[in-house]
Each structure stands twice: as structure tokens, then as C-alpha cells.
C-alpha positions in Angstrom: 0.0 0.0 0.0 1.4 3.3 -1.0 1.6 6.4 1.2 -0.7 9.3 0.3 1.1 12.5 -0.6 0.6 15.7 1.4 -1.5 17.3 -1.3 -3.8 14.2 -1.4 -4.3 14.5 2.4 -5.0 18.2 2.1 -7.5 17.7 -0.7 -9.3 15.1 1.4 -9.5 17.5 4.3 -10.8 20.3 2.1 -13.4 18.0 0.5 -14.6 16.8 4.0 -14.9 20.3 5.2 -16.8 21.5 2.1 -19.1 18.5 2.2 -20.1 19.3 5.7 -20.7 22.9 4.8 -22.9 21.9 1.8 -24.8 19.4 3.9 -25.7 22.1 6.4 -27.4 24.2 3.6 -29.2 21.1 2.2 -30.5 20.1 5.7 -31.7 23.7 6.2 -33.6 23.6 2.9 -35.1 20.1 3.6 -36.3 21.2 7.1 -38.0 24.3 5.7 -39.7 22.2 3.1 -41.0 19.8 5.7 -42.3 22.7 7.9 -44.2 24.2 4.9 -45.9 20.9 4.3 -46.8 20.5 7.9 -47.9 24.0 8.5 -51.7 24.6 8.8 -51.9 28.3 9.1 -51.7 30.4 5.8 -49.7 33.2 7.3 -47.2 30.7 8.8 -46.9 29.0 5.4 -46.1 32.4 3.7 -43.5 33.2 6.3 -41.9 29.8 5.8 -42.0 30.2 2.1 -40.1 33.5 2.3 -37.4 31.7 4.5 -37.3 28.9 1.9 -36.8 31.4 -0.9 -33.9 32.9 1.1 -32.3 29.5 1.7 -32.7 28.4 -1.9 -31.2 31.7 -3.3 -28.2 31.4 -0.9 -27.6 27.8 -1.8 -27.8 28.5 -5.5 -25.5 31.6 -5.2 -22.9 29.4 -3.4 -23.3 26.6 -6.1 -24.6 24.1 -3.5 -27.6 23.4 -5.7 -28.1 24.4 -9.3 -30.0 27.7 -9.9 -32.6 25.9 -12.0 -33.3 23.5 -9.2 -33.7 26.4 -6.8 -36.1 28.0 -9.3 -38.1 24.8 -9.7 -38.4 24.3 -5.9 -39.5 27.9 -5.4 -42.2 27.5 -8.0 -43.3 24.1 -6.5 -43.7 25.4 -3.0 -45.3 28.7 -4.2 -48.0 26.6 -5.9 -48.5 24.5 -2.7 -48.9 27.6 -0.5 -51.3 29.3 -3.0 -53.4 26.2 -3.5 -53.7 26.0 0.3 -55.0 29.6 0.3 -57.5 29.1 -2.5 -58.8 25.9 -0.8 -59.5 27.8 2.4 -61.3 30.6 0.7 -63.7 28.3 -1.1 
């Protein structure tokens, strides 16, 4: 078994650190999506939707997720919140 060079060890450390940083953002986004689905109050859903928009924009800006995926998720959850509003009005 050959020894790992210093640059390989450093790259492994960097990748581990970046992976944990990226996972933090992804968990934040997933938690917000779950909260929106569970929320019953319309105003609470809107507030959570704004937080989700912020999280998705930050993740897309930092290349943690693709910008098109962020746009797709924003659209999906906006429809979910708006359908909840219209269902309550009827």
C-alpha cells in the first residue's frame, strides 16, 4: 500500500470540510420544506415560504444546488402555498 502525498491528504481535508458545509445548507432547505408541508396556518406558510426562498437563493448563489433546481423548488412550493390559500377561501 502506497503512502498518500501531502497534497492528497490536504485535498481530502478540504473535501470533507466542504461536504459538511454543503450538507448544512441542504438540511436547512429540507427542514423548511417539511415545515411548509406540515404548517396549517396560511400566514405561517407564507413566512416559511419566504425563508425557503432565502435559503434556496443562498444555496444557488454558493453553487450548493443548481440555480434551475432552486427556481423549480421555489415554483413548486409557491404553488403549494397558493393552493392551500384558495382551498381555504372556497
